[in-house]
C-alpha positions in Angstrom: 0.0 0.1 0.0 1.4 3.4 -0.8 2.9 5.4 2.0 1.9 9.1 3.3 5.2 10.0 2.2 4.2 9.0 -1.8 1.1 11.0 -1.3 2.9 13.9 -0.1 5.1 13.7 -3.0 2.5 13.5 -5.6 0.6 16.2 -4.0 3.4 18.8 -3.8 4.3 17.7 -7.5 0.5 18.7 -8.8 0.9 21.8 -6.2 4.3 22.9 -7.9 3.4 21.9 -11.7 -0.1 23.1 -11.8 0.2 27.1 -11.7 3.4 26.6 -13.7 1.7 25.0 -16.6 -1.5 27.0 -16.2 0.6 30.4 -16.7 2.8 28.9 -19.4 -0.4 27.8 -21.7 -2.2 30.9 -20.3 0.4 32.9 -22.2 -0.4 31.2 -25.2 -3.9 31.7 -24.8 -4.0 35.3 -24.0 -1.7 36.2 -26.9 -3.7 34.1 -29.2 -7.1 35.7 -28.2 -5.4 39.3 -28.5 -4.4 38.4 -32.2 -7.8 36.9 -33.1 -6.8 33.0 -33.2 -9.8 31.1 -31.5 -8.7 28.8 -28.6 -10.7 25.5 -28.7 -9.6 23.9 -25.5 -7.6 24.8 -22.7 -6.4 21.9 -20.7 -4.4 21.3 -17.5 -3.1 17.5 -17.7 -3.6 15.1 -20.4 -5.7 12.2 -20.8 -9.7 11.9 -20.3 -11.2 14.8 -18.6 -12.1 15.0 -15.1 -14.3 18.0 -15.3 -14.6 21.1 -17.4 -16.7 24.0 -18.7 -17.2 26.4 -21.8 -16.8 29.9 -21.8 -18.7 32.7 -23.7 -16.0 32.4 -26.5 -16.5 28.8 -26.9 -13.4 27.6 -25.2 -13.2 24.4 -23.6 -11.7 24.4 -20.2 -10.6 21.0 -18.8 -8.6 19.6 -16.1 -7.7 15.7 -17.2 -6.4 12.9 -15.2 -2.6 13.1 -16.3 -1.1 16.1 -14.3 2.2 16.2 -16.4 1.8 19.3 -18.0 -1.1 20.8 -20.2 -2.0 22.5 -23.6 -3.9 24.8 -25.5 -5.6 23.5 -28.8 -6.2 26.6 -31.5 -8.5 26.4 -34.0 -7.1 24.6 -36.9 -4.8 22.3 -34.8 -4.8 18.6 -36.2 -2.0 16.6 -34.9 0.9 17.7 -32.8 3.2 15.5 -34.7 2.4 17.4 -37.7 2.9 20.4 -39.4 0.0 22.8 -40.9 -2.2 21.4 -43.4 -3.5 23.9 -46.3 -7.0 23.3 -45.0 -5.8 24.2 -41.7 -4.3 27.7 -43.1 -7.5 28.4 -44.7 -9.7 28.0 -41.5 -11.0 31.4 -40.4 -9.4 32.4 -36.9 -6.8 29.5 -37.3 -3.2 29.4 -35.8 -2.1 28.1 -39.2 -3.8 31.1 -40.8 -2.6 33.7 -38.7 0.1 36.0 -39.7 3.9 35.0 -39.2 4.4 37.9 -36.5 1.3 36.8 -34.6 2.3 33.2 -34.5 5.8 33.9 -33.1 4.1 35.9 -30.3 1.4 33.5 -29.6 4.4 30.8 -29.2 6.9 32.7 -27.5 4.2 33.8 -24.9 4.4 30.6 -23.0 7.9 30.4 -22.1 7.8 34.4 -21.4 4.7 34.0 -19.2 7.2 31.5 -17.0 9.8 34.3 -16.8 7.3 36.6 -15.7 5.7 34.3 -13.1 9.5 33.5 -11.5 9.8 37.4 -11.6 6.7 38.4 -9.6 6.9 35.4 -7.3 10.4 36.4 -6.6 9.1 40.2 -5.7 6.6 38.8 -3.7 9.0 36.9 -1.5 11.5 39.9 -1.1 8.7 42.0 0.0 7.0 39.4 2.0 9.5 37.1 3.6 12.8 39.2 2.9 16.3 38.2 1.2 19.3 37.3 2.7 22.1 39.6 1.8 25.5 37.8 2.2 28.7 39.7 0.7 31.2 37.9 -1.1 33.8 37.8 1.5 35.7 34.6 2.9 34.8 34.8 6.6 37.3 32.0 7.5 39.8 29.5 5.7 39.6 25.8 6.8 43.0 24.3 7.8 43.9 21.8 5.0 41.4 23.0 2.5 41.7 23.8 -1.1 41.3 27.6 -0.3 44.2 27.3 2.2 46.5 25.6 -0.5 45.5 28.4 -2.9 46.2 31.0 -0.5 43.1 32.7 0.1 42.6 34.5 3.5 40.0 35.5 5.9 38.6 38.7 4.8 39.2 38.2 1.2 36.7 40.1 -0.9 36.0 38.0 -4.5 35.5 40.5 -7.2 35.4 38.1 -10.2 35.7 34.3 -10.7 36.7 32.9 -14.3 35.9 36.5 -15.4 32.6 36.7 -14.2 31.5 39.5 -11.7 30.4 38.1 -8.2 28.1 40.0 -6.3 26.7 37.8 -3.6 28.8 35.0 -1.8 25.9 32.6 -3.2 27.4 33.8 -6.7 30.7 32.4 -5.1 29.5 29.4 -3.6 27.6 28.2 -7.1 30.8 28.5 -9.3 32.7 26.6 -6.6 29.9 23.7 -6.5 29.9 23.5 -10.5 34.1 23.1 -10.6 35.1 19.9 -9.0 38.9 19.3 -9.8 38.8 22.2 -12.1 41.2 25.1 -11.7 39.2 28.4 -11.3 40.5 32.0 -11.5 39.4 34.8 -8.6 39.9 38.2 -8.8 40.5 39.3 -5.0 40.3 42.3 -3.4 42.8 41.9 -0.1 42.7 45.1 1.9 42.7 47.4 -1.1 45.2 45.0 -3.2 43.7 43.5 -6.2 45.3 40.1 -6.6 44.7 37.2 -8.9 44.4 33.7 -7.4 44.0 30.4 -9.1 42.2 27.7 -6.9 41.1 23.7 -7.5 38.1 23.1 -5.5 38.2 19.4 -4.1 35.8 17.0 -5.4 33.3 15.7 -3.0 30.6 12.9 -3.6 26.9 14.1 -2.8 24.9 11.2 -2.6 21.3 12.7 -2.3 22.0 14.4 -5.7 24.4 11.5 -7.1 27.0 14.3 -8.3 30.2 15.3 -7.5 30.9 18.7 -6.5 33.3 21.2 -5.7 34.5 21.9 -2.3 36.8 25.1 -1.5 37.3 24.8 2.5 35.8 28.4 3.4 33.0 29.8 5.5 30.7 32.7 4.8 30.0 35.6 6.9 26.4 35.6 8.7 25.1 38.3 6.2 21.7 40.1 6.9 18.4 39.1 6.2 15.7 42.2 5.5 12.3 42.7 3.6 12.8 44.9 0.7 10.8 47.8 -0.6 9.1 47.4 -3.9 11.7 49.5 -6.3 14.5 47.3 -4.7 12.7 44.2 -4.8 11.9 44.5 -8.5 16.0 44.8 -9.1 16.9 42.1 -6.8 14.3 39.7 -8.7 15.3 40.7 -12.1 19.0 39.9 -10.7 17.9 36.7 -9.2 15.9 35.4 -12.6 19.3 36.4 -14.6 21.3 34.5 -12.2 19.3 31.3 -12.2 18.8 31.7 -16.1 22.7 31.8 -16.7 23.2 28.8 -14.3 20.6 26.9 -16.2 22.2 27.9 -19.4 25.6 26.6 -18.1 23.8 23.7 -16.9 22.2 22.9 -20.6 25.4 23.6 -22.4 27.2 20.8 -20.4 24.8 18.3 -21.3 25.0 19.2 -25.0 29.0 19.1 -24.6 28.8 16.0 -22.8 30.3 17.4 -19.4 27.5 17.0 -17.6 27.1 14.6 -14.5 24.3 12.1 -14.5 23.3 13.3 -11.3 22.4 16.9 -13.0 19.8 15.1 -15.3 16.4 14.9 -13.4 13.0 14.1 -14.6 9.2 14.0 -13.2 10.3 11.6 -10.5 12.9 13.8 -9.2 11.0 17.3 -9.5 8.3 15.7 -7.5 10.7 14.4 -4.7 12.4 17.9 -4.5 8.8 19.6 -4.8 7.9 17.6 -1.6 11.0 18.7 0.3 10.6 22.3 -0.7 6.9 22.2 0.5 7.8 20.6 4.0 10.5 23.2 4.6 7.7 25.9 4.4 6.1 28.3 2.1 9.1 30.9 1.2 10.8 27.8 0.3 8.1 26.3 -2.1 7.4 29.5 -3.6 11.3 29.8 -4.3 10.9 26.3 -5.7 8.0 27.1 -8.1 9.8 30.0 -9.6 13.2 28.1 -10.2 11.2 25.3 -12.0 9.1 27.8 -14.1 12.4 29.7 -15.0 13.5 26.1 -16.1 10.0 25.2 -17.9 10.5 28.7 -19.8 14.2 28.3 -20.8 13.8 24.5 -21.8 10.7 25.3 -24.1 13.0 27.7 -25.8 15.2 25.2 -27.1 15.2 24.4 -31.0 14.0 21.1 -31.0 10.9 20.3 -32.8 7.5 19.9 -30.9 8.6 22.3 -28.2 8.0 26.1 -28.6 11.6 26.7 -29.4 11.4 24.4 -32.4 8.0 26.2 -33.7 9.9 29.2 -33.5 12.7 27.9 -35.5 10.2 26.8 -38.0 9.0 30.5 -38.1 12.5 32.1 -38.3 13.3 29.8 -41.0 9.9 31.0 -43.0 10.8 34.5 -42.3 14.4 34.3 -43.9 13.4 32.1 -47.2 10.0 33.9 -47.5 7.9 30.3 -47.1 7.2 27.7 -44.7 9.5 24.5 -44.6 7.7 21.8 -46.7 5.2 20.1 -44.6 6.9 16.4 -45.3 10.2 18.0 -43.7 8.1 19.5 -40.7 6.2 16.3 -40.2 9.7 14.3 -39.7 11.1 16.8 -37.6 8.3 16.9 -35.5 7.8 13.4 -35.1 11.7 13.0 -34.8 11.4 15.8 -32.0 8.2 14.2 -30.1 10.2 10.7 -30.1 13.5 12.4 -28.7 11.4 13.6 -25.9 9.6 10.9 -25.1 12.8 8.7 -25.1 14.6 11.1 -22.9 11.4 11.5 -20.7 11.4 7.5 -20.2 15.2 7.3 -19.8 15.4 10.2 -17.2 12.5 8.4 -15.5 13.7 5.0 -15.2 16.9 6.6 -13.9 15.3 8.6 -11.4 13.7 5.8 -10.2 16.8 3.5 -9.8 18.5 6.2 -7.9 15.6 6.3 -5.6 15.8 2.6 -5.0 19.6 2.4 -4.5 20.6 5.3 -2.8 
């Protein structure tokens, strides 16, 4: 019989994923309406409908049994694995018949909505709960550590790492975390003197994450936790969104180049587990995690993979360059290949997450 912990994971996963998917699809929906495209279905989840209703514009709003995403079905949509037919293009108020600019705006609106959601959530967090400010200062160097071997000292102020500006201790921590056994170049302010230091973080195995992470052997200062006013909250939220996005881009680039560790890859099972952990830590952690996953969903959807929003945008960019859409046969092949790739990847990471959960 499933344990209560299992139901905690499922409920937390739904609690995290539902608002993110809803906002993503709402972005598509809102811009479609504004550009005159009729939306026939707005679905949260896949499969058989649990309940739903029709609005005055004829859109069917529905909740379905499989809470692993959602979709909007626009007028003229036939098959997610196929390109638009001539019949769809000639259907009044259809997506396929809309102008190129309108189609680009509709598709881009989903990922953009995810970034906006994260931006708003961070503003709310910083104004309501507050934000911890920890300057990038080394408070203590542990004996025998990689930091000591590199010549780092207490009260050193870290200005840059690998030519990247460091504004907060967490920025410093992330670079170290991502660099096990890899040399990092640091620009240090030591009592007004600017010096360059090269350090090689030790590699430590984190069993829960199933990855090797860098450890320098330093401690941070206590920092200051305070609530922000609206203007500062907006500024800090923008910086947070940017920092997270840059970190995720680095992670994606490691995957593409084959430099990522297996533990960096996670699917629905792992997201569900982390959702539960965030929910158990409290509302603040849960909201932060929702914002984090929202940025992740927005960014991943912009990848130029057919069947994702980024794949559609790539098709539209090609159409703008050559003056006509790609041949429908090519679109169909690419779309089906993209779907096959995504389903295979989903299956792989799900099996890996389950095996990792059983044996770790």
